[in-house]
C-alpha positions in Angstrom: -147.4 176.5 197.9 -148.2 177.3 194.4 -151.6 178.7 193.1 -152.4 178.7 189.2 -155.6 180.1 187.8 -157.8 177.4 186.6 -161.2 177.8 184.1 -163.6 174.9 183.5 -165.4 175.1 180.3 -168.2 172.8 178.3 -167.4 172.4 174.8 -169.4 172.0 171.5 -172.5 173.3 173.0 -174.1 176.4 174.0 -175.9 175.1 177.1 -174.1 174.8 180.2 -173.2 171.3 181.8 -173.8 169.7 178.3 -171.0 169.0 175.6 -167.6 168.0 176.7 -166.2 169.3 179.8 -162.8 170.5 180.1 -160.1 172.1 182.6 -157.5 174.4 181.8 -155.0 175.1 183.8 -153.2 178.7 183.2 -149.5 179.8 183.7 -148.7 176.3 183.8 -144.7 176.4 182.8 -143.2 175.5 186.1 -145.5 172.2 186.0 -143.9 168.9 185.5 -145.7 166.1 183.6 -146.2 164.0 186.6 -148.2 167.0 188.4 -150.1 167.6 185.2 -151.0 163.9 184.9 -152.1 163.7 188.3 -154.4 166.7 188.5 -156.1 165.1 184.9 -156.9 162.4 187.2 -158.3 164.3 189.8 -160.4 165.9 187.4 -161.8 163.0 186.0 -162.5 164.7 182.8 -162.0 163.3 179.4 -159.1 165.7 178.5 -157.2 168.7 181.0 -155.1 171.2 179.2 -152.1 173.1 181.0 -151.4 176.3 179.1 -147.3 177.4 178.5 -145.1 179.6 176.8 -144.8 178.7 173.2 -141.4 177.2 172.1 -142.1 177.4 168.4 -142.2 180.5 166.5 -145.8 181.7 165.2 -147.3 180.4 168.4 -149.2 182.2 170.5 -148.9 179.5 173.5 -148.2 175.7 174.1 -151.4 173.7 174.8 -150.4 170.7 176.5 -153.3 168.0 176.8 -153.7 165.2 179.4 -156.1 162.1 179.2 -156.4 160.3 182.5 -153.8 157.7 180.8 -151.3 160.7 179.9 -150.4 163.4 177.3 -151.8 163.0 173.7 -150.6 164.9 171.0 -153.6 166.8 169.9 -157.3 166.9 170.6 -160.4 168.8 169.5 -162.5 170.2 172.3 -159.3 170.7 174.5 -158.1 172.9 171.8 -161.3 174.9 171.4 -161.7 175.1 175.1 -158.3 176.4 175.7 -158.5 179.0 173.5 -161.7 180.5 174.9 -159.9 180.3 178.3 -157.1 182.1 176.9 -159.2 184.7 175.7 -161.0 185.2 178.5 -157.8 185.6 180.7 -156.4 187.9 178.5 -159.5 190.3 178.3 -160.1 189.6 174.7 -163.7 189.2 173.2 -162.3 188.5 169.7 -159.1 186.9 168.9 -157.1 184.5 166.4 -154.4 182.4 168.0 -151.9 180.0 166.9 -151.7 177.1 169.1 -148.9 174.8 169.5 -149.2 171.2 170.3 -147.2 167.9 169.7 -149.2 167.8 166.3 -147.9 170.7 165.0 -149.4 174.7 165.0 -153.2 175.1 164.4 -154.3 178.2 163.7 -158.1 178.9 166.3 -160.5 181.9 165.8 -162.8 182.5 169.2 -165.6 185.1 169.6 -167.5 186.0 172.5 -171.2 185.8 171.6 -173.4 186.4 174.9 -172.7 184.5 177.7 -171.4 181.7 175.2 -168.4 181.7 172.7 -168.1 180.7 169.4 -164.4 178.7 168.4 -163.1 177.3 165.3 -159.9 175.8 164.3 -157.7 174.7 161.2 -157.0 170.9 162.1 -153.7 169.2 160.4 -153.9 168.0 156.9 -155.8 164.7 156.5 -154.0 161.3 156.4 -155.8 158.1 155.6 -154.8 155.1 156.8 -155.3 151.5 157.1 -158.8 149.7 156.4 -159.4 147.0 159.1 -162.2 144.1 158.4 -165.3 145.8 159.2 -166.4 142.3 161.4 -163.6 143.1 163.5 -164.5 146.5 164.2 -168.1 145.9 164.7 -167.5 142.8 167.4 -165.9 145.6 169.5 -169.1 147.5 169.9 -171.3 144.2 169.9 -172.6 144.9 166.4 -173.3 142.4 163.7 -171.4 142.3 160.4 -174.8 143.0 158.5 -174.5 146.6 160.5 -171.9 147.9 158.5 -172.3 150.3 156.1 -172.6 148.7 152.8 -170.4 151.4 151.1 -168.4 152.9 153.4 -165.4 151.0 155.0 -163.9 151.6 158.4 -160.8 153.4 158.0 -158.1 155.1 160.2 -158.0 159.0 159.6 -156.0 161.7 161.3 -156.2 165.3 160.9 -154.0 165.8 163.9 -154.0 162.3 165.8 -155.7 159.0 164.3 -159.1 158.0 164.9 -160.5 154.7 163.8 -164.0 155.7 161.9 -166.7 152.7 161.7 -169.4 154.1 159.5 -172.6 151.6 160.4 -175.7 151.0 158.3 -178.7 153.5 160.0 -179.4 155.1 163.8 -180.6 151.9 165.1 -177.3 150.3 165.2 -175.7 153.5 167.2 -178.5 152.7 170.1 -177.6 149.2 170.5 -173.8 149.6 170.9 -172.5 147.9 173.8 -168.6 148.7 173.9 -166.4 145.8 174.7 -163.3 147.7 176.1 -160.7 144.9 175.8 -161.4 144.8 172.1 -161.4 148.4 171.5 -158.0 148.4 173.2 -156.7 146.0 171.2 -158.0 147.7 167.6 -156.7 151.3 169.1 -153.4 150.8 170.9 -151.4 149.5 168.0 -152.1 152.4 165.7 -152.2 155.2 168.3 -155.8 155.9 167.7 -157.7 158.0 170.4 -161.4 156.8 169.7 -163.4 154.2 167.9 -165.8 156.8 166.4 -169.0 155.1 165.3 -171.3 157.1 163.1 -174.3 156.7 160.9 -175.7 159.4 158.2 -179.4 160.7 159.2 -182.1 160.7 156.7 -181.5 164.7 156.9 -177.9 164.6 156.0 -176.7 164.9 159.6 -174.1 162.4 161.4 -174.9 161.1 164.4 -171.9 159.3 166.3 -170.5 157.7 169.2 -167.0 157.6 170.5 -165.2 154.9 172.5 -161.7 155.4 174.1 -159.4 152.4 174.9 -160.4 151.7 178.5 -163.6 151.5 180.5 -162.2 154.0 182.9 -162.2 156.6 180.0 -165.4 155.2 178.6 -167.5 157.0 175.9 -166.4 160.5 174.8 -169.5 162.9 174.7 -167.8 165.2 171.9 -164.4 164.6 170.0 -163.4 167.6 168.0 -160.2 165.4 166.6 -162.5 163.0 165.3 -165.0 165.6 163.5 -162.2 166.6 161.3 -161.3 163.1 160.2 -165.0 162.6 159.5 -165.4 165.5 157.2 -162.3 164.3 155.5 -163.3 161.1 155.0 -166.9 161.9 153.5 -165.2 164.5 151.5 -162.9 161.9 150.0 -165.5 159.2 149.4 -168.9 161.2 148.8 -167.6 164.7 147.6 -169.2 166.4 151.0 -167.7 169.6 151.4 -169.1 170.2 155.5 -170.8 168.2 157.9 -173.0 168.7 160.9 -172.7 166.0 163.7 -174.5 165.2 167.0 -172.8 163.4 169.7 -173.4 162.2 173.3 -176.6 161.9 173.1 -176.9 158.6 175.0 -174.5 160.1 177.6 -176.9 162.9 178.5 -174.1 165.2 177.4 -175.5 166.3 173.8 -172.8 167.8 171.8 -172.9 169.4 168.1 -169.9 169.8 166.1 -169.4 171.2 162.5 -166.6 170.6 160.1 -165.9 172.2 156.6 -163.2 171.8 154.2 -161.0 174.9 153.6 -158.2 174.0 150.9 -156.1 171.2 152.4 -157.4 171.4 155.9 -160.7 170.7 157.7 -162.0 173.7 160.1 -163.7 172.1 163.1 -166.1 174.6 165.1 -168.6 174.2 167.9 -169.6 176.2 171.1 -168.1 177.0 174.1 -170.0 177.9 177.7 -167.5 179.0 180.6 -168.6 177.2 183.9 -166.1 177.9 186.7 -163.2 180.1 187.4 -161.1 179.1 190.3 -157.2 178.6 191.4 -155.3 175.3 191.4 -153.0 174.8 194.6 -150.1 172.8 194.6 
């Protein structure tokens, strides 16, 4: 029998039981992929991570990120939440790490702030992909053609992993969304995207968003850090924005706040992290 330390945190929030939940398994060098996937399915969280020894020079640890459907190369809230879990395990209240993922090496900073933490990370340089027909993308979330943003097209953008971004014309459209997961999957699978990320720009300049994964089993995501970077890069390229504040997860009862800003050729994504559970995983 093997026991491994395990930490549960809520990410992109400073309130317990809001934001996006994450399970982090420490000292996971000895686990094979089948066990990692099995535990990810057991948690039923959008992602579960496994901290292993780094295999690349310059990295402090390796972060293996699993959805219930399998391993993904990179994700936002699992990166920030894992860094906080590592800092707590090492007894560090302020730390700078470089994590290793399949997408590359990402610098992350964390600091304790009362009972919560603040974490930020530099994502990969943005890559801008195809612009699919807006009517097809809108139909996947049961919206009409006229509800697309009149000036901002749908586009695939990556800052570590591709996301399909869909700007819509107003907050009302976000509230009327009804995902049709067979069509969402048909859009995401060929491009390897994690989510269909629908967003609107509010009158106060805040971005409001909803994110849908490929299957009904995975469902809606309450906070998508790996899409916050692409949204910031997209709005920088098209509107000249240097930073963005994003509110997500409201419709799910898991309100989340994400922030992102352009730093030279990359995007920094930041948010709060709240520890919830410390325990052990028995295998």
